[in-house]
N, C-alpha and C positions, 0 to 999 in steps of 0.2 A: 466513571461509574457507568455501567450498562443501563440501557433503557429497560423498563419492566418487560417481562416475558410476554405480556399480553399484546405488545406492539407487533403488528404483522411482519414488519421487516426492521428489526431492531439494529441498533448500533452496539457492537460488542467490544469489550476489552478482554474477555475470556475467550481464548482461542479454541478451547474445547467446545464451548457453546456455539461459536461461529462455525466450527467444523460440523457439529450436529445439524445446524441449519442449512449449510451449503452442500452437505454430503461429501463422499470421499473423492469425487472427481468433478471435473468441470473447470474451465479456465477461470483464473482470477486476474484482476487488474490491480496494480499497485500505483499509488499516487504519492508524489512528494510535492506538497502544496507550499509554494513559496509566495512571497508578496507580489512578485512580478510574473512568475511562470508556474506552470504545473508540469512536473516531470511525470511521464506515464510509462509503465512497464506492463507486460503481460506474461502469463504463464501458459504452458501447454495444458491440454485437458487433463493429463495425468498429474499435473502439479509437481513436476520434477524440476523445471528450470524457469527462471525469470529472464526475460529478454527486454532490453530497453526498446520502447516504441517511438515516442516523440516527446517534444517539449512544446507545450501550448503557452502562448503569451496570454496572461490573465486579462480578462475584459470584465464585463459585468457578470454577476453570479449566474444568471439565467443562460447566458451565452456559454460560459465555462461548463455548466452542468449539462447542457445539451450536447456539447462536444464530447464530454466523457460518456454520456448516454449513447451517443452514436457508436463509440468504440465498444461499449458493453454489448450492443446489439450485433455489431460486426463480428465480434469475437465470441459471442454467446457466453459471456462471462457469468459465473454463478455468484460472484461477490466481489467486493472491493476491499483492498487493504490500504488504509491511509496511514502515512507516517505521522505519528504524534510526537511533536518536538518538545520533549520534556527537558527541563534544566538538568544539569549534572547531579543535583541533589534530589532529583525525582519530582520536584515541584513543577508547577505549570505556570507559564507566563502568557502574554498576549498571543503569541503564535499558536500555542496549544489551544487556547480559547477560540481562536479563529478557525482552527482545524475542526474542533468540535461543532462550531456553528455551521461550517461547510457540510459536515456529515448530517446534522439535523435537518438542514435545508434541503440537502440532496435527496434524502429518503422521502421527503414530502412530495417531490416532483418525480422521482424515479426510484420506486421501492426496490431495494436490493440490500441484502445483508452487508454490513460494513464492519470491518475489524479495524480498531484503532491500535496500531502497532508502534511500540516505543522505537523511535528512530535516532536516539542519541548517537552522535558521532558518525552517522551514515555519510553525510556530505564530506566530512573530514577523511573518512576511509576511502571514498571514491576519489577525492582530490589527490590523496597520497598515491593511489594506484595509477592515476593519470600522470602524475609527476614521474613516477618510476618508469612509466612507458615513454617518457620524454615527449609527451603531448605538448604542443604549443599552448600558450595562454588562450589564443582564440579558439583552438580546438577544445580545450577544457571547458571554456565558457559555453560552447555549443552543446556539449554532451553531458555536463555534470548533473543536470537536473533529472534527465531520463535515466542516467546510470544510478543516481541515488534512489530513484523509484525502484529500479531493478534490485538494488542492494536491500532495500526495505522488504520488497516482496519475497526475495530469496530467503531472508531470515524467517519470514512467516511460513514459507513452503517447507523449509527444513524442520521447523517445529511441528508442522502438520504431519510430516512424514514420521517423525519420532512418535507422535501421538497415535498414528495408525498402525505402527509396528507392534505386534504382541510383545509384551515385556520380556518373556523368555527368549524370543527370537532376537530381540535387540541386544540383550546382554550376552548371548551366545556368540555374537559376531567376532 
């Protein structure tokens, strides 16, 4: 559930409200929060493509939040897209609760709009792609988290593009 609209930099699950808050352009960062690592991806300012950036080893929250904040500043990001790991039936377990806690704590330190984006099967899709590319086990372990972040972010970017395209123009394609 989204924070109340009165919060200056709320956490969104409604992508339209997130889009209204962040505007039509400006880079976004995508995060895949794992228990040991944080995969990070970024978009271009026009929000057309997500690119894997790096994988951070998790430390204490403050250290992790400051590392993400440094990337936000470096890339002039307008918002964050956090993968929300729901169960296949749509319910939420401990990992989803941890992601929500990260988002709540992050906006207290570094106010920025955050979109919680359903990430079901993102890592599975990335693993499958890497296997098809014949990537070694070591290479897969090295890149899977930042590629999962890019996969999550690209899904949100694609949805934002559909939302920003006038309905008639979209269906006339």
